[in-house]
C-alpha beads as a LAMMPS data file, in Angstrom:
LAMMPS data file: protein, C-alpha beads

80 atoms
79 bonds

1 atom types
1 bond types

-500.0 500.0 xlo xhi
-500.0 500.0 ylo yhi
-500.0 500.0 zlo zhi

Masses

1 110.0

Atoms # bond

1 1 1 -378.203 311.348 223.694
2 1 1 -377.218 313.005 220.449
3 1 1 -374.395 311.753 218.285
4 1 1 -371.518 314.100 217.612
5 1 1 -372.233 314.684 213.943
6 1 1 -372.215 318.085 212.277
7 1 1 -374.851 317.036 209.783
8 1 1 -377.393 316.749 212.597
9 1 1 -377.604 320.531 212.857
10 1 1 -381.090 321.751 211.956
11 1 1 -381.300 323.351 208.502
12 1 1 -382.460 326.641 210.027
13 1 1 -379.567 326.687 212.438
14 1 1 -377.550 329.852 212.537
15 1 1 -374.421 328.185 213.919
16 1 1 -372.131 329.816 211.410
17 1 1 -373.483 333.262 212.287
18 1 1 -373.414 332.723 216.050
19 1 1 -370.236 330.721 216.400
20 1 1 -368.379 333.541 218.073
21 1 1 -371.142 334.356 220.563
22 1 1 -373.638 331.521 220.959
23 1 1 -376.677 332.704 222.909
24 1 1 -378.261 329.356 223.705
25 1 1 -376.935 325.938 224.788
26 1 1 -377.872 324.355 221.454
27 1 1 -375.964 327.053 219.547
28 1 1 -372.899 326.512 221.737
29 1 1 -373.116 322.721 221.216
30 1 1 -373.323 323.034 217.430
31 1 1 -370.635 325.714 217.417
32 1 1 -368.349 323.219 219.171
33 1 1 -369.127 320.630 216.513
34 1 1 -368.327 323.179 213.818
35 1 1 -365.005 324.011 215.475
36 1 1 -364.099 320.283 215.604
37 1 1 -365.008 319.988 211.934
38 1 1 -362.657 322.910 211.219
39 1 1 -359.864 321.200 213.193
40 1 1 -359.870 323.564 216.160
41 1 1 -360.321 321.439 219.323
42 1 1 -359.317 324.323 221.635
43 1 1 -362.161 326.453 220.317
44 1 1 -364.533 323.480 220.478
45 1 1 -363.614 323.050 224.148
46 1 1 -364.390 326.741 224.789
47 1 1 -367.776 326.467 223.044
48 1 1 -368.750 323.319 224.939
49 1 1 -367.603 324.883 228.212
50 1 1 -369.762 327.880 227.412
51 1 1 -372.673 325.483 226.769
52 1 1 -372.241 324.158 230.302
53 1 1 -372.086 327.674 231.719
54 1 1 -375.281 328.872 230.051
55 1 1 -377.413 325.718 230.179
56 1 1 -379.833 324.776 232.906
57 1 1 -379.344 321.568 234.821
58 1 1 -382.138 319.867 232.869
59 1 1 -381.036 321.064 229.390
60 1 1 -380.561 318.145 226.979
61 1 1 -377.557 319.945 225.510
62 1 1 -375.806 320.035 228.893
63 1 1 -375.277 316.259 228.760
64 1 1 -374.203 316.447 225.110
65 1 1 -371.575 319.063 225.957
66 1 1 -370.354 317.071 228.930
67 1 1 -369.930 313.973 226.736
68 1 1 -368.192 316.001 224.012
69 1 1 -365.755 317.476 226.524
70 1 1 -365.072 314.032 227.995
71 1 1 -364.369 312.585 224.539
72 1 1 -362.152 315.549 223.698
73 1 1 -360.081 315.012 226.818
74 1 1 -359.765 311.241 226.362
75 1 1 -356.480 310.325 224.624
76 1 1 -356.930 308.361 221.428
77 1 1 -360.601 309.289 221.014
78 1 1 -361.387 310.612 217.570
79 1 1 -364.223 313.056 217.064
80 1 1 -365.532 314.395 213.737

Bonds

1 1 1 2
2 1 2 3
3 1 3 4
4 1 4 5
5 1 5 6
6 1 6 7
7 1 7 8
8 1 8 9
9 1 9 10
10 1 10 11
11 1 11 12
12 1 12 13
13 1 13 14
14 1 14 15
15 1 15 16
16 1 16 17
17 1 17 18
18 1 18 19
19 1 19 20
20 1 20 21
21 1 21 22
22 1 22 23
23 1 23 24
24 1 24 25
25 1 25 26
26 1 26 27
27 1 27 28
28 1 28 29
29 1 29 30
30 1 30 31
31 1 31 32
32 1 32 33
33 1 33 34
34 1 34 35
35 1 35 36
36 1 36 37
37 1 37 38
38 1 38 39
39 1 39 40
40 1 40 41
41 1 41 42
42 1 42 43
43 1 43 44
44 1 44 45
45 1 45 46
46 1 46 47
47 1 47 48
48 1 48 49
49 1 49 50
50 1 50 51
51 1 51 52
52 1 52 53
53 1 53 54
54 1 54 55
55 1 55 56
56 1 56 57
57 1 57 58
58 1 58 59
59 1 59 60
60 1 60 61
61 1 61 62
62 1 62 63
63 1 63 64
64 1 64 65
65 1 65 66
66 1 66 67
67 1 67 68
68 1 68 69
69 1 69 70
70 1 70 71
71 1 71 72
72 1 72 73
73 1 73 74
74 1 74 75
75 1 75 76
76 1 76 77
77 1 77 78
78 1 78 79
79 1 79 80
C-alpha cells in the first residue's frame, strides 16, 4: 500500500495539469493528494471518490483511495 505523501508522485506526472479532470485512477489519487497539500479536503474527497468510480476492482489505486477516504473521514487523523 502506498503512503499518502505528495512527494511520491512520479516526476513525469501531470497531476497539476489534470487535477480538474483526472482521466485515470492514479491521476485521481495524486490529484487528491495535491488537494490535501493545498488545504482543500473537500476537493480531495471528490478526487478520491472519482478514483473509486473510474478504477477497476483490481486497481492498486482503488485501495489507496479507499484508505485515503477513510483517513479523511476519521476524526483526529492528520493527513499531509
